N, C-alpha and C positions, 0 to 999 in steps of 0.2 A: 317406480314403486319400490320402497324399501321394505322387503319382506322379513327382515331380521328384527326381532323385537328384543325385549329385555331378556337377559340371561343368554343371549346368543341364539335363542330359539327362533326359528322362522314362524310366520303366521301358520303355515302348513302344519308344523309340529304342535303349535299351541292349540289348534282346533281338533287335534286327534289324527292328523295325517290322512293317508289315503282312505281308510275305512269311513271317515266322516264325509269326505268328498264323494265317495261312491254312494253313500246313502242319500245325500242331497240330490245327486244326479239321477239315481234310480227312481226316486219319488217324482222328480221332474218328468222323466220319460214315461212314467205310468200315465201321466196326464196328457202328454203329447199325442199318444196313440189315438185318443178319441176327441182331441180338440179340433173343432171345425175349421179353424184358421191355420193352426200350426201343423196339424196332422199331415195335410197334403204337401207341406214343404219338406218333410222328412222322408228319407229313403225307406220304404216299407221293407225292402229286401235287405237293408243294412242298418236297421234300427240299433242293433247291438253295437255295430261299428261306430255309429254316431254317438252313442252313449259312452263308449270307450274313449273316443276323441275328446269329448267335452270333459270327461273325468281327467284325462291326462293334461289337457289345456289348463284347467283350473288348478290342478296339483302343481304344475310348473309355475303358473302365475304366482301362486302363494308361497313359493320357495321350496317346493318338493322336487322330485326327480325331473330331469329334462327329457323324459320319454317323448313328449309331444314333439318337440323340435327335432329330436333324433329321428323320429318316424315321418314327420310331415314338413319339416323346415320351419321357416318363419310363419307365424300364425296368419298373417294377411287376412284378418277377419272380414273387412269390408269386401275385399276381392272374392273371398270364398262365399260370401252371402249375396253377391251381386246378382246372381241368376234368380233370386227370390224377391218378390215384392214385400219388403219389410215396411209395413205401415205402422202408424201409431197404434192401431188396433192390434196388429200382430205383436208389437212390443208389449202392449198391456197384457195380452194372453201369455206371452213368454214370461213376463215378470210375475204374473199370478201363479203360474206353475212353479217357477223358481222359488217364490215365497213359500209355497207348500213344501218344497224340498228343504229349505232352511228350517222350517218349523219341525221337521222330522229329527233334527239333531240337537244336541245339548250344547249350544254355544252360550257364552256369556253375552249379556246385552251389548257390550262393547264389540265383541267379535262379530255378533250378528249385524250390528250397525256397519262395521267395516266391510263385511262381505256384501251386505245389501247395497251399500253405497257404490261399490265397484260394479256389481251386476246392473244396477240402475243406470250408471253412466255408460256402461258397455251397450246396454239395450238401446239407449237414446242414440248412441253413435251409429248403431246399425240401421237406423231408419233410412231408407233409400227411395221411398215412394210415398205419394200422397194417399190419404185414406180414401 
């Protein structure tokens, strides 16, 4: 992923940096708590930590600070999610909540499409169980 766009700005910078990603992730996690499929997969006693990790992961992915790797090492997304049955239904719930998060921020249609494309591919990649 080439995160540097026109004018030398990263996609992270173009979309408004950490505040934008924090808003997306906060809205996403608002929905996770009560979601019947996703809620049980998330650590009730560490929901704030999970939210922080996703925020740092996305920030780093899009060209922001490398806080995620500094704190957690390589993302190893499939390995980290292996203990959970990520079905197509779980993917659909995850994407619906993430869509709500993206709808909370003021991205251009092109930025939204790029962000959405990435999270859709990532969600598809995480499927590890049959429905």
